[in-house]
C-alpha positions as CSV (number, residue, x, y, z in Angstrom):
1,M,78.4,111.5,-43.8
2,K,78.9,114.1,-41.0
3,L,76.0,116.4,-40.2
4,L,77.4,119.9,-39.6
5,K,75.8,122.4,-37.1
6,P,77.9,125.6,-37.3
7,D,78.0,127.6,-34.1
8,N,77.7,130.9,-36.0
9,P,74.0,131.5,-37.1
10,E,75.2,133.6,-40.0
11,I,76.6,130.4,-41.7
12,L,73.4,129.3,-43.5
13,S,74.4,126.2,-45.5
14,V,77.6,124.1,-46.0
15,V,78.4,121.2,-48.3
16,V,81.8,119.4,-48.2
17,M,82.6,117.1,-51.1
18,K,85.6,114.7,-51.4
19,E,86.2,112.6,-54.5
20,N,82.7,113.5,-55.8
21,K,81.0,112.4,-52.6
22,I,79.4,114.5,-49.9
23,I,81.3,113.8,-46.7
24,A,79.8,116.5,-44.5
25,Q,77.0,119.0,-44.8
26,T,74.4,121.1,-42.9
27,Q,70.8,120.1,-43.3
28,Q,70.0,121.0,-46.9
29,T,66.9,122.8,-48.2
30,E,65.5,124.0,-51.5
31,I,66.5,127.6,-50.7
32,L,68.2,129.5,-53.6
33,Y,70.9,131.7,-52.0
34,P,72.2,134.9,-53.6
35,Q,75.7,134.2,-54.9
36,Y,76.8,137.8,-55.5
37,S,80.3,137.9,-57.0
38,I,80.5,134.2,-57.5
39,M,78.7,135.1,-60.8
40,K,82.0,136.6,-62.0
41,S,83.7,133.2,-61.8
42,L,81.0,131.7,-64.0
43,V,81.7,134.4,-66.6
44,A,85.3,133.4,-66.5
45,L,84.3,129.8,-67.3
46,V,82.2,131.0,-70.2
47,I,85.1,133.1,-71.5
48,G,87.4,130.1,-71.3
49,N,85.1,128.2,-73.6
50,L,85.3,131.0,-76.2
51,L,89.1,131.2,-75.8
52,E,89.4,127.4,-76.4
53,N,87.3,127.8,-79.5
54,Q,89.4,130.7,-80.7
55,K,86.4,133.1,-80.8
56,L,88.2,135.5,-78.4
57,T,91.8,135.9,-77.2
58,L,93.1,137.4,-74.0
59,E,94.4,140.3,-76.1
60,T,90.9,141.1,-77.6
61,T,89.8,144.5,-76.6
62,V,86.5,145.9,-75.5
63,G,86.3,148.1,-78.5
64,E,87.0,145.3,-81.0
65,V,83.9,143.4,-79.8
66,L,81.5,146.0,-78.4
67,N,82.3,148.8,-81.0
68,T,82.6,151.4,-78.3
69,G,84.5,153.8,-80.5
70,N,87.2,156.3,-79.4
71,V,86.6,156.2,-75.6
72,P,89.0,155.2,-72.8
73,I,87.5,151.7,-72.2
74,S,87.9,150.6,-75.9
75,N,91.6,149.7,-75.4
76,I,91.1,147.5,-72.3
77,S,91.9,143.9,-73.1
78,L,89.9,140.9,-72.0
79,E,92.9,139.8,-69.9
80,K,92.8,143.1,-68.0
81,L,89.1,142.8,-67.4
82,L,89.5,139.2,-66.0
83,S,92.3,140.2,-63.7
84,M,90.6,143.4,-62.5
85,Q,93.4,145.5,-63.9
86,S,91.3,147.5,-66.3
87,G,92.2,150.9,-65.0
88,M,88.5,151.9,-64.7
89,Q,88.1,154.1,-61.6
90,E,84.4,154.2,-60.8
91,K,82.9,151.3,-59.0
92,L,79.9,151.3,-61.3
93,L,77.2,148.7,-61.5
94,F,76.3,147.8,-58.0
95,A,73.9,150.1,-56.3
96,D,72.8,151.5,-59.7
97,R,72.5,148.1,-61.5
98,T,68.7,148.2,-61.5
99,T,68.4,151.9,-62.6
100,C,71.1,152.5,-65.1
101,K,69.4,152.5,-68.6
102,D,72.6,151.8,-70.6
103,Y,75.5,150.2,-68.9
104,I,77.8,150.2,-72.0
105,K,77.3,153.9,-72.3
106,A,78.0,154.4,-68.6
107,C,81.2,152.4,-69.0
108,C,82.2,154.5,-72.0
109,E,82.0,157.6,-69.8
110,M,84.4,156.1,-67.2
111,N,87.8,157.5,-66.4
112,V,90.6,155.0,-67.1
113,K,94.1,155.2,-65.6
114,N,97.1,154.5,-67.9
115,K,98.6,152.5,-65.1
116,Q,96.3,149.5,-65.0
117,E,96.7,148.3,-61.4
118,F,94.2,146.1,-59.5
119,L,90.9,147.7,-58.8
120,Y,87.9,145.4,-58.0
121,S,85.0,146.5,-60.2
122,N,81.7,145.0,-61.2
123,A,82.1,146.8,-64.6
124,C,84.9,144.3,-65.5
125,A,82.7,141.3,-65.3
126,Y,79.8,143.1,-66.9
127,L,81.8,144.0,-69.9
128,A,83.4,140.5,-70.2
129,G,79.9,139.0,-70.1
130,R,78.7,141.4,-72.8
131,M,81.7,140.6,-74.9
132,A,80.9,136.9,-74.6
133,E,77.3,137.6,-75.7
134,T,78.2,139.7,-78.6
135,Q,81.0,137.4,-80.0
136,E,78.9,134.2,-79.6
137,K,75.6,135.8,-80.5
138,I,74.0,133.9,-77.7
139,S,72.9,135.4,-74.4
140,L,75.2,135.0,-71.4
141,E,72.3,133.3,-69.6
142,S,72.0,130.6,-72.3
143,Q,75.8,130.1,-72.4
144,I,75.9,129.5,-68.6
145,I,72.9,127.2,-68.7
146,N,74.1,125.1,-71.7
147,M,77.8,125.0,-70.7
148,L,77.7,124.8,-67.0
149,F,74.2,124.0,-65.6
150,K,73.0,121.3,-68.0
151,P,76.2,119.1,-67.8
152,L,76.0,119.3,-64.0
153,N,72.2,118.7,-63.8
154,I,71.6,122.0,-62.1
155,K,67.9,122.8,-62.7
156,N,67.0,125.4,-60.1
157,Y,68.5,128.9,-60.4
158,E,67.6,132.6,-60.8
159,F,69.4,135.3,-62.7
160,E,69.4,139.1,-62.3
161,Y,69.1,141.3,-65.4
162,D,70.0,144.8,-66.3
163,T,67.4,147.3,-67.5
164,E,68.0,146.2,-71.1
165,G,67.5,142.5,-70.3
166,H,71.1,141.3,-70.2
167,V,72.1,139.0,-67.4
168,F,74.1,141.0,-64.9
169,G,77.5,139.3,-65.3
170,A,78.9,140.6,-62.0
171,S,76.3,139.4,-59.6
172,G,72.6,138.4,-59.2
173,L,72.7,134.6,-59.5
174,K,70.8,132.5,-57.0
175,L,71.6,128.8,-56.4
176,K,71.3,126.0,-53.9
177,T,74.5,125.3,-51.9
178,E,74.7,121.7,-53.2
179,D,74.5,123.1,-56.8
180,L,77.3,125.5,-56.0
181,A,79.3,122.5,-54.9
182,K,78.5,120.8,-58.1
183,I,80.1,123.7,-60.0
184,G,83.2,123.3,-58.0
185,Q,83.3,119.6,-58.6
186,G,82.7,120.2,-62.3
187,I,85.8,122.5,-62.4
188,L,87.9,120.0,-60.5
189,E,87.0,117.2,-62.9
190,H,87.3,119.4,-66.0
191,K,83.7,118.8,-67.0
192,I,83.0,122.4,-67.5
193,C,86.4,123.8,-68.3
194,S,89.6,122.4,-69.8
195,A,92.6,121.6,-67.6
196,K,94.5,124.3,-69.5
197,W,92.0,127.0,-68.7
198,Q,91.7,125.9,-65.1
199,K,95.5,126.3,-64.7
200,N,95.3,129.7,-66.3
201,F,92.4,131.2,-64.3
202,S,93.7,129.7,-61.0
203,S,97.2,131.2,-61.5
204,I,98.2,134.5,-60.0
205,H,97.7,137.4,-62.4
206,A,97.2,140.3,-59.9
207,I,97.5,141.2,-56.2
208,S,94.6,143.0,-54.5
209,N,95.2,146.1,-52.3
210,E,94.9,143.7,-49.3
211,G,97.7,141.5,-50.7
212,K,95.4,138.7,-51.8
213,P,96.4,136.8,-55.0
214,Y,93.9,137.0,-57.8
215,G,93.5,135.0,-61.0
216,Y,90.9,135.5,-63.6
217,F,87.7,136.2,-61.6
218,F,88.9,133.6,-59.1
219,W,90.8,134.2,-55.9
220,I,93.9,132.1,-55.1
221,S,94.9,130.6,-51.8
222,E,98.0,128.5,-50.8
223,N,96.6,125.1,-51.6
224,S,93.3,126.0,-53.4
225,F,91.5,128.5,-55.5
226,Y,88.0,129.8,-54.9
227,M,84.9,131.7,-56.0
228,S,83.8,134.4,-53.6
229,G,80.7,136.5,-53.0
230,K,80.1,139.2,-50.4
231,W,78.6,138.3,-47.1
232,G,80.4,134.9,-47.1
233,Q,79.5,133.0,-50.2
234,R,82.4,130.6,-51.1
235,C,83.2,127.7,-53.2
236,F,86.7,126.4,-52.5
237,I,88.4,123.9,-54.9
238,F,91.2,121.8,-53.4
239,P,93.0,119.8,-56.1
240,E,95.3,118.2,-53.6
241,Y,92.4,116.6,-51.8
242,Q,90.1,116.3,-54.9
243,A,87.6,118.2,-52.7
244,V,85.2,121.1,-52.8
245,I,83.8,123.2,-50.0
246,A,80.7,125.3,-50.8
247,I,79.2,127.7,-48.3
248,N,76.4,130.3,-48.2
249,S,76.3,132.8,-45.4
250,N,75.0,136.2,-44.4
251,M,78.0,137.7,-42.7
252,Q,77.3,141.4,-43.1
253,K,79.4,142.5,-40.1
254,Q,82.5,140.4,-40.3
255,D,83.3,137.7,-42.9
256,I,85.1,134.8,-41.1
257,I,84.3,132.1,-43.7
258,N,87.8,131.5,-44.8
259,Y,88.8,131.1,-41.1
260,Y,85.9,128.7,-40.6
261,I,87.0,126.7,-43.6
262,T,90.6,126.5,-42.5
263,C,89.9,125.6,-38.8
264,E,86.7,123.6,-39.0
265,L,86.3,122.1,-42.4
266,L,89.8,121.5,-43.8
267,P,90.6,119.0,-41.1
268,L,87.7,116.8,-42.4
269,L,89.5,116.6,-45.8
270,E,92.9,115.9,-44.1
271,V,91.5,113.0,-42.1
272,S,89.8,111.4,-45.1
273,H,93.0,112.0,-47.1
274,E,95.1,109.8,-44.8
């Protein structure tokens, strides 16, 4: 196994797995790193389980499950939430996530465009998570633990909650980097999602304003798909190499993690692939 020592001090922790074995990593610790928007991808995995069990469909609307009445968000489908094409205009639920007393009510007061083009919003993942809770009658936290963490033997984690005690489905999770890699490996081996749902969430359903392909709470790259959090949190899944690269960083000035993966870490997979 190769011990990695990144030149950039903002790269805090790295784990590279190939065929379910760690082939390279930085020195690991027990630190739980904030995952930010990687939490959204876990919500997508939970939603996939409900779809497979026919408890929801991609056409199910917010209003059907959350009983939001005659307000603009009621007609937004689950598919539009997952692909960030809800039409909701306000970037609600980030700075105010610890102060808003009723997020559902706040979402109900949002403006919604008829033309539902890509607009990245924390409200999409929050509403999808609340739909999963309401339909399953089990907290989002419990669903993530039972469906994802227990099968992968992930025991150390922290969640963030809204003011009403619901897990904040758009962000707030903390994990060790090796456990983030386990989630990627679990996806790759279909331990925590079906092959059908993996193909679906890792297919292109929208294009961001920057021209980046987007699936269902997962980003899509040429030969991979990945979970992404601000400041350089990443979990890349490479089906071609049967490999996973998980990184936690603190890149508040310029996020160069994708470049680092391509130039420094991908060659490790290519060498071991020969």
